[in-house]
N, C-alpha and C positions, 0 to 999 in steps of 0.2 A: 559976652560968655556965651555959652551954648545953655541949649532950653532942655531939660530933661526934666519939669519938673511933673512928677505922679507918673513916670516913665516904672513900667517892673524892671529887675535886673538879673535875668534868667541865668546870667555864668559870668564870668571871669576867666582870662586866662593872663600869664604873666610869662616874659621870655627876659631871664637875665642875660642871654647873648643880646638881642634887640633893644634892652633896655626899653621895653615897653608895654603897659596894663593895656588891657582893652577891657571894659565892663559891656558887655554883651545885652541890650535894654530892647525894648520893645513899648509903643507908644500906649499909652493910658486906654482901656475901654472907654465909648462913649468921644472919643476924637475922631477927627475925621481920618486919622491915620490907623486908625487902630488896626494893631495884629502886625505893621509893619515892625522891621526893626530897626535900631538906630546901633549903631556901635558909637561908644565914647573912647577914644584911644589918647593915652598918656605917653608922651614921646620924651626920651632921655629921662627913665625915671631912676633916681638916686636910691629912693626907697619909699615904700607904703607900708601900710598896715588898714588891714579891710578887717572888719569883725561881725558878729552877730548874723552872720551869714546865714539862710534859710530860703525855703520855698516862698515863692510871693515876696521876696524885697520889692520893696516901693520907695524910688528915690525921691526925694524932697529939694535937693538941691546940689549942684554942685560948685562951690566958690571959691575964691582967693581969699585967702586967710593971713594974718600974720604968726610967724613960727611960735610965739609965746602962746596965742589958744592953740593950738595941736599940743604944745607940749603942758599946758594945765590939765587940759581937760583929757590927755592920753598919759599923764604921768608915770603910772605903774606899769605900762608899757616900755617907756625910756627906761625907765628903774630896772626893770627887769631883764630887758636887751643889751645895756649897755656892758656888761661884760663879756657879751659874745659876738663882741664885732657888729652890733647895730644901733643905732644907723652906720653905716661905714664912713670912716674920716680916713684923710689922706696922710696925712703927718700924726707923730705922736701929740704935739701941741696943737691940735687943729680942733675947732668947735664948729658945730654944726651951723650956726650964724654963718660964718667963714666960710664953709664950704657954697653955701646958698648963694652968699655974695659973688663968691671966686665964679661957679659954674651957673649964674644969671638962673638959679632955679626960682619957681612958685609952689608955694605951699598951698595946696587943693582940699579942701575941706569937703566931704561927701557926706550930705544930711541926707538923715532919713524920715522917712513917714511910718516903715514895716522895715524891719530886718537890717540888712548889710548898712554899714556905715564906716568911716574911717576917714584915711588921709592918704593924698601921694606928694611926694616931695620930686617935682619933674620938672622940664624944662617948657614944656607947651601942654595943651589937650585940646584936641579938635573931635567931631562930631562928623560919623558919615551916614549912608544910609543904606537901605537897604539895598541900594542897588550897586553899593561902592563898596567892595573888598578894604582890609585895612591897609594896603600898601598905597590905594589911592586909586590903582586901578579897576574897571569894572568887571564885572563876575563873567 
């Protein structure tokens, strides 16, 4: 898995067209990479939910978890948004577990020490460094 412990999240961006979510992070103070950027890129995003976003967000970890953990932790979000087509399902009889299996998605839980937290359902996640753009090409 990627290493983001204690990175600060300066911002994020989502492209529905590219189905990509990028967390713009910086390495923590006191580390040998202090001040360097490291983007966390989620590819083929199906849905995501981020909350408590504020200045100085500190990421604790990003880990793969079971859908049940996220559904339990964010039950009110799922209940509130289900009548608005979120998360997106493909058929009337579809369920989120079926979509995850069909598209081979992972459930990524973004843990926090301060501020930003949430989850992302996506095919994969990768980490880029400050010398590498989101598309994998050097700046």
